[in-house]
C-alpha positions in Angstrom: -30.1 62.7 -71.7 -30.1 59.0 -70.5 -27.7 58.3 -67.9 -25.9 55.1 -68.6 -22.8 55.3 -66.1 -22.7 52.8 -63.8 -20.4 52.5 -60.7 -18.0 49.4 -59.7 -20.4 47.8 -57.0 -23.3 48.0 -59.8 -21.6 46.5 -62.4 -20.7 43.6 -59.4 -24.7 43.5 -58.9 -25.3 42.9 -62.5 -26.9 39.4 -63.5 -27.0 38.5 -67.1 -28.4 35.5 -69.0 -28.8 34.8 -72.5 -31.9 32.2 -73.3 -31.6 33.1 -77.1 -34.8 35.1 -77.0 -33.0 37.7 -79.4 -32.9 39.8 -76.3 -30.5 39.7 -73.1 -31.7 39.1 -69.7 -30.4 41.5 -67.2 -31.3 41.5 -63.2 -30.9 43.9 -60.2 -31.6 44.2 -56.9 -33.0 47.9 -57.6 -36.7 47.0 -57.8 -37.5 49.3 -54.7 -40.3 48.3 -52.2 -40.9 44.8 -53.3 -41.4 42.1 -50.8 -41.6 38.4 -51.0 -44.0 38.3 -47.7 -47.0 39.5 -49.1 -49.2 38.0 -46.5 -47.3 38.7 -43.3 -50.5 40.9 -42.8 -52.6 37.9 -42.3 -50.1 37.1 -39.0 -51.1 40.8 -37.8 -54.7 40.4 -38.2 -54.6 37.0 -36.5 -52.5 38.3 -33.9 -54.9 41.1 -33.1 -57.9 38.7 -33.0 -56.1 36.4 -31.0 -54.6 39.1 -28.7 -51.6 36.7 -28.5 -48.7 38.9 -28.3 -50.6 41.9 -26.8 -51.0 39.3 -23.9 -47.6 37.9 -23.9 -46.0 41.2 -23.8 -47.7 42.1 -20.1 -45.4 39.4 -19.0 -42.4 40.9 -19.9 -40.4 43.3 -18.0 -38.7 46.3 -19.8 -35.2 46.5 -18.0 -34.1 49.3 -20.3 -34.4 53.2 -19.7 -37.6 54.5 -21.0 -36.3 57.8 -22.2 -34.1 56.2 -24.8 -36.0 53.3 -26.2 -36.6 53.7 -29.7 -38.6 50.0 -30.2 -41.2 49.1 -27.7 -41.2 45.7 -26.0 -44.2 44.8 -28.1 -42.7 45.8 -31.5 -39.5 43.4 -30.7 -42.0 40.9 -29.6 -43.6 41.0 -33.0 -40.7 41.5 -35.0 -39.3 38.4 -33.7 -42.2 36.3 -34.1 -43.5 37.1 -37.7 -40.2 36.7 -39.0 -40.0 33.0 -37.7 -43.6 33.0 -38.9 -42.4 33.9 -42.5 -39.4 31.3 -42.4 -36.3 33.8 -41.1 -35.7 32.1 -37.8 -31.9 33.2 -37.6 -31.8 36.5 -35.6 -29.0 37.8 -38.0 -31.6 38.2 -41.2 -32.7 41.3 -39.1 -29.9 43.0 -40.6 -31.7 43.9 -43.9 -34.8 42.4 -42.9 -35.7 45.2 -40.9 -36.0 47.6 -43.9 -38.5 45.3 -45.7 -41.8 47.1 -46.7 -44.4 44.0 -45.2 -42.3 43.6 -42.0 -42.3 47.2 -41.4 -46.1 47.7 -42.4 -46.6 44.6 -39.8 -44.9 46.5 -37.1 -46.8 49.7 -37.8 -44.7 51.4 -39.6 -45.0 53.1 -42.9 -42.8 51.7 -45.7 -41.6 54.8 -46.9 -40.3 56.0 -43.2 -36.5 55.9 -42.8 -37.1 53.8 -39.6 -36.9 49.9 -39.7 -37.3 47.2 -37.1 -34.8 46.3 -34.5 -31.4 45.4 -35.1 -30.0 41.8 -34.7 -28.0 42.9 -31.4 -31.3 45.1 -29.9 -33.4 41.3 -30.6 -30.5 39.3 -28.7 -30.1 41.5 -25.9 -34.1 41.3 -25.5 -34.1 37.3 -26.1 -31.4 37.2 -23.3 -33.6 39.7 -20.7 -36.0 37.0 -20.0 -36.3 35.8 -16.4 -38.1 32.5 -15.0 -41.0 34.3 -13.9 -41.7 35.8 -17.3 -41.6 32.2 -18.9 -44.0 30.6 -16.5 -46.2 33.6 -17.5 -46.0 33.1 -21.2 -46.7 29.4 -20.6 -50.1 30.6 -19.0 -50.8 32.7 -22.1 -51.2 30.0 -24.4 -53.7 28.2 -22.3 -55.7 31.4 -21.9 -55.5 32.0 -25.6 -56.7 28.4 -26.1 -60.0 29.1 -23.8 -60.5 32.5 -25.2 -61.1 30.6 -28.6 -64.2 29.1 -28.1 -67.3 31.2 -27.6 -69.2 28.4 -25.9 -67.5 25.5 -23.6 -66.5 22.3 -25.8 -68.0 19.1 -24.8 -64.5 17.2 -24.5 -60.5 18.4 -24.7 -58.2 16.0 -26.0 -55.1 16.5 -24.7 -51.6 14.8 -26.8 -48.4 14.9 -24.5 -44.8 13.6 -26.4 -41.4 14.7 -26.0 -38.5 15.0 -28.7 -34.9 15.8 -28.8 -33.2 19.2 -29.8 -29.7 18.7 -30.8 -27.5 21.7 -29.4 -25.0 23.5 -31.2 -22.4 23.5 -28.8 -22.1 23.8 -25.3 -25.1 25.4 -24.1 -26.3 25.4 -20.4 -28.1 22.6 -19.3 -27.1 20.6 -22.3 -26.3 16.8 -21.8 -25.8 13.8 -23.4 -28.6 11.4 -24.0 -28.4 7.7 -24.4 -31.5 7.1 -26.3 -31.0 9.8 -29.0 -27.1 9.3 -28.9 -26.9 13.2 -29.0 -26.0 16.1 -26.8 -29.4 17.8 -26.7 -32.5 19.2 -25.0 -35.5 17.4 -24.5 -38.4 19.6 -25.1 -41.9 18.6 -23.9 -45.1 19.5 -25.7 -48.7 19.5 -25.1 -51.3 20.0 -27.9 -55.0 19.8 -28.3 -56.8 17.4 -30.7 -56.6 20.2 -33.4 -53.0 20.9 -33.2 -52.8 23.8 -31.0 -50.0 23.8 -28.7 -51.0 24.2 -24.6 -47.3 23.9 -23.4 -43.8 24.0 -25.0 -41.4 23.2 -21.7 -37.4 22.8 -22.7 -35.7 20.4 -20.2 -32.2 19.5 -19.8 -30.8 16.6 -22.1 -30.6 14.1 -19.0 -34.3 14.3 -18.1 -36.4 11.4 -18.0 -39.0 10.7 -20.6 -42.0 12.0 -18.0 -40.0 14.5 -16.0 -42.0 17.5 -15.6 -44.9 16.0 -17.2 -46.9 16.3 -14.0 -45.7 20.0 -13.4 -46.6 20.9 -16.8 -50.0 19.3 -16.8 -51.6 20.9 -13.6 -51.7 24.6 -14.4 -53.7 23.7 -18.0 -56.0 21.3 -16.1 -56.6 23.7 -13.4 -57.1 26.7 -15.8 -59.4 24.4 -18.2 -61.4 23.4 -15.2 -61.9 27.2 -14.0 -63.2 28.3 -17.3 -65.3 25.1 -18.1 -65.9 23.1 -14.8 -68.2 20.3 -16.6 -65.8 19.9 -19.7 -64.4 16.4 -20.0 -60.6 16.1 -20.4 -58.9 13.1 -22.2 -55.5 12.7 -22.0 -53.2 10.4 -24.5 -49.5 9.7 -24.1 -46.8 6.9 -25.0 -45.0 4.7 -22.7 -42.4 7.5 -21.4 -45.5 8.8 -19.4 -46.4 5.7 -17.6 -46.0 7.2 -14.2 -48.0 6.3 -11.2 -48.4 10.0 -10.0 -49.8 10.8 -13.6 -52.5 8.0 -12.9 -53.3 9.5 -9.8 -53.7 13.0 -10.9 -55.7 12.3 -13.5 -58.2 9.8 -11.6 -58.3 12.7 -8.7 -59.2 15.2 -11.4 -61.9 13.1 -13.3 -59.8 12.9 -16.1 -59.9 10.0 -18.7 -56.3 8.7 -19.7 -54.7 6.2 -22.1 -51.0 5.5 -21.4 -48.8 3.3 -23.2 -46.9 0.9 -20.4 -43.5 -1.2 -21.3 -44.2 -5.0 -21.3 -42.7 -6.9 -18.3 -42.9 -10.2 -17.1 -46.0 -9.8 -15.1 -47.8 -9.5 -18.6 -46.8 -12.7 -19.9 -49.2 -14.9 -18.4 -52.2 -12.5 -19.7 -50.7 -12.6 -23.2 -49.8 -16.5 -23.6 -53.8 -17.4 -24.5 -54.3 -14.3 -27.2 -50.6 -15.2 -28.8 -51.8 -18.6 -29.2 -55.5 -17.6 -31.0 -53.2 -15.1 -33.1 -50.7 -18.0 -34.1 -53.6 -20.4 -35.1 -55.4 -18.0 -37.3 -51.6 -17.0 -38.7 -51.4 -20.6 -39.7 -54.9 -21.0 -41.1 -54.5 -17.9 -43.4 -51.1 -19.6 -44.9 -48.4 -18.5 -42.5 -45.8 -20.5 -41.4 -45.0 -20.5 -37.6 -41.5 -20.3 -35.9 -40.3 -21.8 -33.0 -40.4 -20.1 -29.8 -37.9 -19.5 -27.5 -39.2 -17.7 -24.2 -41.6 -15.8 -26.6 -38.8 -14.4 -28.4 -37.0 -15.5 -31.9 -33.5 -15.8 -32.0 -31.3 -13.8 -34.7 -30.6 -17.3 -36.2 -34.4 -18.0 -36.5 -35.3 -14.5 -38.1 -32.6 -14.6 -40.9 -34.1 -18.2 -41.8 -37.5 -16.8 -41.6 -36.3 -13.4 -44.0 -34.3 -16.0 -46.5 -37.3 -18.1 -47.3 -39.8 -15.2 -47.8 -37.0 -13.8 -50.1 -36.7 -17.0 -52.1 -40.0 -17.6 -52.6 -40.0 -14.0 -54.1 -37.2 -14.7 -56.5 -37.7 -18.2 -57.6 -41.5 -17.6 -58.1 -42.5 -19.2 -61.9 -43.9 -16.6 -63.6 -42.8 -12.9 -63.8 -46.4 -11.6 -63.1 -46.2 -13.7 -59.9 -42.9 -12.5 -58.7 -43.8 -8.6 -59.3 -47.1 -9.6 -57.5 -45.2 -11.1 -54.2 -42.9 -8.3 -54.3 -45.8 -5.9 -53.5 -47.9 -8.2 -51.7 -48.2 -7.5 -48.0 -47.2 -10.1 -45.6 -50.2 -11.7 -43.6 -50.7 -10.3 -39.9 -53.3 -11.4 -37.4 -54.2 -8.9 -34.8 -56.3 -9.2 -31.8 -56.9 -7.2 -28.4 -57.5 -8.2 -25.2 -58.3 -6.4 -21.6 -57.0 -7.4 -18.0 -56.9 -5.9 -14.5 -53.2 -5.5 -13.1 -51.9 -3.7 -10.3 -48.4 -2.7 -9.9 -46.6 -2.4 -6.4 -46.1 1.5 -6.8 -49.7 1.9 -7.8 -52.4 2.7 -5.3 -55.1 0.4 -6.8 -55.9 -2.3 -9.6 -56.0 -0.2 -13.0 -57.2 -1.7 -16.5 -54.6 -2.8 -19.1 -55.3 -3.2 -22.8 -53.4 -5.6 -24.8 -52.6 -5.7 -28.5 -51.0 -8.8 -30.3 -50.2 -8.3 -33.8 -49.0 -11.8 -34.9 -46.9 -11.8 -38.6 -44.0 -13.3 -40.0 -41.8 -12.0 -37.4 -44.0 -13.5 -34.4 -45.9 -11.7 -31.8 -45.7 -7.9 -31.2 -47.5 -6.9 -28.1 -48.3 -3.4 -26.7 -50.0 -2.4 -23.8 -51.8 0.8 -22.5 -53.1 1.5 -18.9 -56.5 3.3 -18.8 -59.6 4.2 -17.2 -62.3 4.3 -20.0 -65.1 2.3 -19.6 -67.8 1.2 -22.0 -65.5 0.7 -24.7 -64.2 -2.5 -26.7 -60.5 -3.3 -26.5 -60.1 -2.7 -30.3 -61.6 0.8 -30.0 -60.0 1.8 -26.8 -56.7 1.0 -28.3 -57.2 2.0 -32.3 -59.7 5.0 -32.0 -58.5 6.5 -28.4 -54.6 5.7 -27.8 -53.5 5.6 -31.6 -54.6 9.1 -32.1 -51.9 10.2 -30.2 -49.5 9.6 -33.0 -50.8 12.8 -34.4 -48.9 14.7 -31.9 -45.4 13.3 -33.4 -46.6 15.5 -36.5 -47.0 18.7 -35.0 -43.9 18.2 -33.3 -42.6 17.8 -36.8 -44.0 21.0 -37.8 -42.4 22.9 -35.1 -38.9 21.2 -35.7 -38.7 20.9 -39.3 -40.4 23.7 -40.6 -40.5 26.5 -38.1 -37.1 25.4 -36.7 -38.0 25.6 -32.9 -34.6 23.5 -32.7 -32.7 26.7 -33.1 -31.9 27.0 -29.4 -28.1 28.0 -29.9 -27.9 30.7 -27.3 -25.5 30.1 -24.2 -27.9 30.3 -21.5 -31.0 27.7 -20.7 -33.6 30.7 -20.1 -33.2 32.6 -23.6 -33.4 29.0 -25.3 -36.5 28.3 -23.5 -37.7 31.9 -24.5 -36.9 31.1 -28.3 -38.8 27.8 -28.1 -41.9 29.8 -27.0 -41.5 32.3 -29.5 -41.3 29.4 -32.3 -44.8 28.2 -30.6 -46.3 31.6 -30.7 -45.5 31.9 -34.6 -47.2 28.3 -34.8 -50.1 29.8 -32.9 -50.2 32.4 -35.8 -49.9 30.0 -38.1 -52.5 27.6 -37.2 -54.7 30.6 -36.9 -54.6 31.3 -40.5 -54.9 27.9 -41.5 -57.9 27.4 -39.7 -59.8 30.5 -41.1 -58.6 29.7 -44.6 -60.5 26.4 -44.4 -56.9 24.2 -45.2 -56.9 23.0 -41.6 -55.4 19.4 -43.3 -52.4 21.2 -44.7 -48.8 21.3 -43.1 -47.5 24.7 -41.3 -45.2 24.7 -44.7 -47.6 24.8 -47.1 -49.5 27.6 -45.2 -46.3 29.5 -44.9 -45.7 28.9 -49.2 -49.7 29.5 -49.6 -50.3 32.5 -47.6 -47.3 34.1 -46.4 -45.0 33.8 -49.5 -46.6 36.1 -51.9 -45.0 38.4 -54.0 -46.2 42.1 -53.3 -45.3 45.6 -54.7 -45.9 48.2 -52.2 -47.0 51.7 -53.2 -47.4 54.5 -50.6 -49.3 57.6 -51.0 -50.4 60.6 -49.0 -53.8 58.8 -48.1 -53.1 54.9 -48.7 -50.7 52.1 -48.8 -51.4 49.9 -52.0 -50.3 46.4 -51.8 -50.2 45.0 -55.4 -50.1 41.0 -54.8 -49.1 38.7 -57.5 -51.6 38.2 -60.0 -51.1 34.4 -60.6 -50.8 33.3 -57.1 -52.0 29.9 -57.3 -53.5 30.1 -53.6 -55.6 33.2 -54.2 -59.0 32.2 -53.4 -58.0 30.6 -50.3 -55.6 33.8 -49.4 -58.8 36.0 -50.2 -60.9 33.9 -47.5 -58.3 33.7 -44.6 -58.0 37.6 -45.0 -62.1 38.0 -44.6 -62.1 35.4 -42.2 -59.2 36.5 -39.9 
């Protein structure tokens, strides 16, 4: 006899919809062992190949009583990192996610077992149990993992350094008001290599200077790289926030090449007069209209006049086609590069400064870069070497926007630093999956959607666990390639 009785809870969970198909559509959460994270085992395979979390767990101290421990330290670490990489950055999701069949498989637990992963309170206690010594060791794990990735020494290691803001969610320890970002925040500092692999993720107080802790972060990285590859060429690029004399001296003492931006000052103006004159002359030849200079700066009144003339030319063009063409036409710009030597009072010696002058409708735009590169033209130094540092901003955006590394909502500072490292470890695993799939130019979010968020039906027998993945998954070929390579 067919069972048709339903209780009140089942009636509340019933979801119906009529699409005029002749049949009513009804939905329930009773599918059984079905998961939306069918690619989670790719992270486990990448983790075992890199031995990332296996090394990281040796940096942690287990303060619990071992005779009553139910979840080993490695399982807690894996559960937290895998969940972040799957898009579940909130620790509260562990309440139900701990029983997800794919998350249990990734932790080494059979789906049919009643035992699941750790609960949210257990994971919260785990995050708050890390001390400063463990955090320093975890930073070194990133560098050693990067070294072990290479079967032979690379010819050059290109380091990109940059910082960002991390707005706090309350009154967290060491969070301060930052005038530049105009918010209560932390200021994390990141170091990446040229492929986007993170070598350091340092959480700093909100009132830290832009270049604070830069040298302290860079020293252990360079030391480890030199020990592994004594002859490797190391290059560093950073923006003007890291224009520090001690950073220049460290790079030169360790035979590193650097290109670091520096803010304009009055001492640079005599060197810029000639290149501004040349750019303005070419700008006029191309049909541009110069504006009156007042101490090499345009007044607000002159800026408004130039903008209004430019807009009126668009509005009162004679032909419709001409108006549309002028709306989409780019303004004329002239760009020139030059190099000069300069020595500040705080510098031990004279150094080369690359100057870029871009002259357009708003006048000259000057940028300066301090460097010790030799044998390259100023244009190549600026465009091919210094401007590549901007890629670091994209990798930081992946960590902040797509992996939510700004969820530093713990009360204490050290747990927040640990959370930042957990998100960085998740980034490393997704970076490995992206590399093995041959999709190096994809964003991390695309990797999560194509390789982790795959519908799967899990069936377990006495001898096997069957994973029936979505037959119409659009990234099926790339998924197979990543599985075979990882």
